[in-house]
Structures are given as structure tokens and as C-alpha cells.
N, C-alpha and C positions, 0 to 999 in steps of 0.2 A: 806568227811569233807574237808573244806577249812580252811587253817591256815593264819592268818594275823600277821605280825610283830607288836609288841606292846611294848612300852618302859615304860609304867606306872606300878605302884604298886597297882593299884586298889583304889587310893586315889583321883581320879578325882572328885568323888562326894563330896569331902571335900573342893572344891574351894570356895573362894580364900584361899591360904595357905601361911604360913610363915615357912621357913626352915632355921635354924641357925646352923652353925658349930662353936662351941666354940674353943678357942685357945688350949684347952687340948684334942681336938679330939672328944668330946661328941657332938652329933647331936641332936638338939631339934626341934620337928616338932609340928606345930599348924594347925588345919584345921578349916574351916568355920569362918574365921577371918574377921571382919569388919575393915575398914580403921582406925577408932579410936583405935581399939584394937591392930592393927599392930603397931601403933606408940607407944603405952604403952609397948608392948612386947619388942620392939627394945630398947626403953629407959631403961626398967628394966634390960634387958640382958647386955646392954653395960656399964651402970653406976653402977648397984647394983649386977650384977651376979645372979639375981633371975630368975628362970625358970617358975614361975607362978605369974600372976599379983596380 
């Protein structure tokens, strides 16, 4: 068997991704995100603190 170094967590199939680290240390991850959804997620997280659109 041949081993290869890998740094992913198996989430590559969920590209594109948004990964946000909140000020309190909570990490919020979204997968299969469209550009318009990414904008909405970042806006909601930064202005309203909401983790779901």
C-alpha cells in the first residue's frame, strides 16, 4: 500500500466552501455555496450574528 500526505477533511466534494471563525471561537462551515449565498452568509454573520440565512 502506498500512502500520500493529505491535508483535507474529506470536504473537498463540498466546494465552494465558506468557513467563518466567530469572535467567540465558534467555527461555522457551509458547503456547496453559490456566490450569492456566500454574500448573504457573510452579511448575516457580520451584521446580525445569524448562522443560517
